Structure formats: structure tokens, C-alpha cells
C-alpha positions as CSV (number, residue, x, y, z in Angstrom):
1,X,204.7,133.0,54.4
2,X,204.3,129.8,56.4
3,X,204.8,126.3,54.9
4,X,202.2,123.6,55.1
5,X,203.0,121.0,57.8
6,X,204.3,117.7,56.5
7,X,202.5,114.4,57.3
8,X,205.3,113.6,59.7
9,X,204.7,116.9,61.5
10,X,201.0,116.2,61.7
11,X,201.7,112.7,63.0
12,X,203.9,114.0,65.8
13,X,201.3,116.7,66.6
14,X,198.5,114.1,66.7
15,X,200.5,111.8,69.0
16,X,201.2,114.7,71.3
17,X,197.5,115.7,71.3
18,X,198.3,119.1,69.8
19,X,196.0,119.1,66.8
20,X,193.0,121.4,66.9
21,X,189.5,120.1,66.9
22,X,189.0,121.2,63.3
23,X,188.0,119.0,60.4
24,X,191.0,117.9,58.5
25,X,191.1,118.2,54.7
26,X,190.5,114.7,53.2
27,X,193.8,114.8,51.3
28,X,195.7,115.6,54.5
29,X,193.8,112.9,56.5
30,X,194.6,110.4,53.7
31,X,198.3,111.3,53.8
32,X,198.3,111.1,57.6
33,X,196.6,107.8,57.6
34,X,199.0,106.4,54.9
35,X,202.0,107.6,56.9
36,X,200.7,106.1,60.1
37,X,199.8,102.8,58.4
38,X,203.2,102.6,56.8
39,X,204.9,102.7,60.2
40,X,202.8,99.9,61.7
41,X,204.4,96.5,61.8
42,X,202.9,94.1,59.3
43,X,201.4,91.1,61.0
44,X,202.4,87.7,59.6
45,X,200.6,84.5,59.7
46,X,202.1,81.7,61.7
47,X,201.4,78.3,60.2
48,X,201.9,74.8,61.7
49,X,201.4,72.2,59.0
50,X,199.8,68.8,59.8
51,X,203.2,67.0,59.4
52,X,205.1,69.6,61.5
53,X,205.6,69.8,65.2
54,X,206.4,67.3,67.9
55,X,203.9,64.9,69.4
56,X,204.7,64.2,73.1
57,X,203.5,61.1,74.9
58,X,201.8,62.5,78.0
59,X,199.8,59.4,79.1
60,X,199.5,55.9,77.7
61,X,197.8,56.3,74.4
62,X,197.7,60.1,74.6
63,X,199.9,62.3,72.6
64,X,199.9,66.1,72.5
65,X,201.2,68.6,69.9
66,X,201.6,72.2,71.0
67,X,200.3,74.7,68.4
68,X,200.5,78.0,70.3
69,X,201.2,79.5,73.6
70,X,199.6,82.8,74.6
71,X,201.6,84.8,77.1
72,X,198.8,87.4,77.5
73,X,196.2,85.0,79.0
74,X,198.5,82.1,80.0
75,X,196.8,79.6,77.7
76,X,198.0,77.0,75.1
77,X,196.4,75.6,72.1
78,X,197.2,71.9,71.6
79,X,196.1,69.0,69.5
80,X,195.4,65.9,71.6
81,X,195.5,62.5,69.9
82,X,193.8,59.7,71.9
83,X,194.4,56.2,70.8
84,X,191.4,53.8,70.9
85,X,190.9,52.9,74.6
86,X,192.9,55.8,75.9
87,X,191.7,57.6,79.1
88,X,192.4,60.9,80.7
89,X,192.1,60.7,84.5
90,X,190.0,63.0,86.6
91,X,191.6,66.5,86.7
92,X,190.7,70.1,87.7
93,X,191.0,73.3,85.7
94,X,192.8,76.4,86.9
95,X,191.5,78.3,83.9
96,X,188.7,77.8,81.4
97,X,189.4,75.0,78.9
98,X,187.8,74.9,75.4
99,X,187.7,71.5,73.6
100,X,186.6,70.8,70.1
101,X,186.3,67.2,69.0
102,X,187.9,67.1,65.5
103,X,187.8,63.3,64.8
104,X,186.4,60.3,66.6
105,X,184.7,60.6,69.9
106,X,185.2,60.9,73.7
107,X,182.9,59.8,76.5
108,X,182.5,61.4,79.9
109,X,179.9,60.2,82.5
110,X,178.2,58.0,79.9
111,X,177.7,60.9,77.3
112,X,179.5,60.5,74.0
113,X,180.8,63.6,72.2
114,X,181.5,63.4,68.5
115,X,183.4,65.4,65.8
116,X,182.1,68.9,65.8
117,X,181.0,68.9,69.4
118,X,182.4,71.8,71.5
119,X,183.0,71.4,75.3
120,X,183.8,74.2,77.7
121,X,185.2,73.2,81.1
122,X,185.0,76.4,83.3
123,X,187.7,77.2,85.9
124,X,187.2,75.0,89.0
125,X,185.4,72.2,87.3
126,X,186.9,68.7,87.9
127,X,186.5,66.4,84.9
128,X,185.5,62.8,85.5
129,X,187.4,60.2,83.6
130,X,187.5,61.0,79.9
131,X,187.5,57.9,77.7
132,X,188.0,57.4,74.0
133,X,186.8,53.9,73.1
134,X,187.5,54.4,69.3
135,X,190.1,57.1,69.4
136,X,189.9,60.9,68.9
137,X,191.6,64.0,67.9
138,X,190.9,67.1,70.0
139,X,191.7,70.7,69.7
140,X,192.1,72.0,73.3
141,X,192.8,75.6,74.4
142,X,193.5,75.9,78.1
143,X,196.2,76.0,80.7
144,X,199.7,74.9,79.6
145,X,200.2,71.2,79.5
146,X,202.9,71.5,82.1
147,X,200.3,73.0,84.5
148,X,197.9,70.2,84.3
149,X,198.0,67.7,87.1
150,X,197.6,64.5,85.2
151,X,200.9,62.9,86.3
152,X,202.1,63.4,82.8
153,X,204.9,61.3,81.2
154,X,207.7,62.6,79.0
């Protein structure tokens, strides 16, 4: 008499590609799924609260707070706080940059962008001067701040 394979035996066989192409009984499939799911790492949420993190002065009137770096695609997500009258000089992009205006507004080439406006600067685009006459808060995902050639200050 042969014994029934355990969920662990089935899991090893499945990983090795040794299971036959036969339908699996629902209770076995359920146990196998439960065993597999129990072995997966549980993702945890990473939170940066509004009053946490360091704001770095990168240009006169421009502070940046890093929220996240993504090693897979080489991007960072940052908050940019522009004081009234602050400017970002012309600069190029080595990768696509996504910008969401959260508060205030910014002006480029005479066009004003307000809270809720989304801007995508594709790789190779050179920005003209970015101005913020009344101040702004931007969420920017793009190349790491250290890689931007803005003559940044520390």
C-alpha cells in the first residue's frame, strides 16, 4: 500500500516539474496553495510620514526630501519644495522624469502648471528654466538627485 504524498512532497515535485498533467483534486490543490503561500515572504508597507525624513537644500529656495530609491530601474521618488520665487535651471534628463504638482504652481516657457497637473519629461529632453513664482510642492520620480546636473548644493 502506498501512502498519499504530503503537500511538501507535492510542492517539491511541482518545483521540479515532475507533476503529471492530471487535474488535481481541489483539496490537494488547496493544501498545496496554502503551503506555498505560507512560505512566501509577507510584504510590508513602508511609510514615510509628513514630518519624517530630511529636507536637503539643493538650490536657493529648493529643498528635496527623498522618499524612495528603486535599484531595479535606477529611479528615485522625491518631494521637491520650491519657495516663492525659486527656480530650477535648465537641465537634461538621462531617464524619463514624472512630476506631479501637489501644491502651488510652476511655470515653464510661460505655461503655468497647477496642483493636480502631471508632467512627463522623456529621456533626452532638456527643460527650460522652471520657475515657481508663488511656491510649489512637487512629487518627482526620476533619476537620483545626485545624477542631476543642476550644480546642486549640500
